[in-house]
C-alpha positions as CSV (number, residue, x, y, z in Angstrom):
1,M,26.4,-43.0,23.2
2,V,25.2,-39.6,24.4
3,D,21.5,-39.1,24.6
4,E,20.3,-35.6,23.4
5,D,18.3,-33.5,25.7
6,P,14.5,-33.7,24.8
7,G,14.2,-30.0,25.2
8,Q,17.0,-29.5,22.7
9,Q,15.3,-31.7,20.2
10,A,12.0,-29.9,20.7
11,L,13.8,-26.5,20.1
12,E,15.4,-27.9,16.9
13,T,12.1,-29.2,15.6
14,K,10.4,-25.8,16.3
15,A,13.3,-24.0,14.5
16,E,13.0,-26.2,11.5
17,K,9.2,-25.7,11.4
18,A,9.6,-21.9,11.7
19,A,12.2,-21.9,8.8
20,R,9.8,-23.8,6.6
21,E,7.0,-21.4,7.3
22,I,9.2,-18.4,6.5
23,E,10.1,-20.1,3.2
24,D,6.5,-20.7,2.4
25,D,5.6,-17.1,3.2
26,E,8.3,-15.8,0.8
27,D,6.8,-17.9,-2.0
28,D,3.3,-16.3,-1.7
29,D,2.8,-13.6,-4.4
30,E,-0.6,-12.6,-3.0
31,A,-0.9,-9.3,-1.2
32,G,-1.1,-9.9,2.6
33,S,-3.4,-7.0,3.4
34,P,-5.2,-4.1,1.6
35,F,-2.3,-1.9,2.7
36,D,0.0,-3.8,0.3
37,H,-2.2,-3.1,-2.7
38,P,-0.5,-0.6,-5.1
39,A,-3.7,1.5,-5.2
40,F,-3.9,2.1,-1.5
41,L,-1.7,5.1,-1.2
42,P,-3.1,6.9,-4.3
43,V,-6.7,6.4,-3.1
44,L,-5.7,7.8,0.4
45,L,-4.0,10.8,-1.2
46,W,-6.9,11.6,-3.5
47,A,-9.2,11.5,-0.5
48,L,-6.9,14.0,1.3
49,V,-6.8,16.2,-1.9
50,L,-10.6,16.4,-1.9
51,W,-10.6,17.3,1.8
52,F,-8.0,20.0,1.5
53,G,-9.4,21.3,-1.7
54,Y,-12.9,21.6,-0.2
55,D,-11.6,23.3,2.9
56,G,-9.3,25.6,0.9
57,W,-11.8,26.8,-1.7
58,L,-15.3,25.8,-1.0
59,N,-16.0,25.5,2.7
60,P,-17.7,28.8,3.8
61,E,-16.1,28.6,7.3
62,F,-12.6,28.8,5.6
63,Q,-13.5,31.8,3.3
64,P,-13.0,35.4,4.3
65,G,-15.3,36.2,7.2
66,G,-15.6,32.6,8.3
67,E,-14.5,31.2,11.7
68,S,-11.3,29.4,10.4
69,H,-10.1,32.0,7.8
70,E,-6.6,32.0,9.3
71,H,-6.1,28.3,8.3
72,V,-7.1,28.7,4.6
73,N,-3.5,29.0,3.4
74,F,-2.6,25.7,5.1
75,N,-5.4,23.9,3.2
76,R,-4.5,25.6,-0.1
77,Y,-0.8,24.8,0.1
78,G,-1.6,21.3,1.4
79,F,-3.8,20.8,-1.6
80,A,-1.0,21.7,-4.0
81,V,1.5,19.4,-2.3
82,L,-1.0,16.5,-2.0
83,I,-2.2,16.7,-5.6
84,T,1.4,16.5,-6.8
85,F,2.0,13.4,-4.7
86,A,-1.4,11.9,-5.7
87,I,-0.7,12.3,-9.4
88,Y,2.8,10.8,-9.1
89,N,1.7,7.8,-7.0
90,T,-1.3,7.1,-9.2
91,L,0.9,6.9,-12.3
92,R,3.3,4.7,-10.4
93,A,0.5,2.4,-9.2
94,L,-1.0,2.1,-12.7
95,R,2.4,1.2,-14.1
96,E,2.9,-1.4,-11.3
97,L,-0.6,-2.9,-11.9
98,R,0.0,-3.0,-15.6
99,S,3.3,-4.8,-15.3
100,D,1.8,-7.3,-12.8
101,R,-1.0,-8.0,-15.2
102,E,1.4,-8.5,-18.1
103,A,3.7,-10.7,-16.0
104,G,0.7,-12.8,-15.1
105,A,-0.5,-13.1,-18.6
106,S,2.9,-14.2,-19.9
107,G,3.6,-16.5,-17.0
108,P,3.6,-20.2,-17.1
109,G,0.4,-22.1,-17.7
110,P,-1.9,-22.9,-20.6
111,S,-2.4,-20.1,-23.0
112,A,-5.9,-18.8,-24.1
113,G,-5.6,-20.5,-27.5
114,E,-5.1,-24.0,-26.3
């Protein structure tokens, strides 16, 4: 009878344990961090829209005669691009949140009437 190496057994045990942990992680439906939330990108984009919009149209330093007048077009074009992406991602996030809520409401478990 051939004895297995104790180091080999330890490696196999660690590999099995790691495989179980990976399977357990895949079963989790919860968001792992705030960056995984569907509303993270839209909120970030809307903050940038406000920043670019303020600098493009309201900030006195960026208006004619101000210190940074040569950069005003960058802020105005950036505002237009970012507001487009913000609207699109907001609608996409709202649809995703709505579908998650509906999937959770129709999922297994006791209904509200029981």
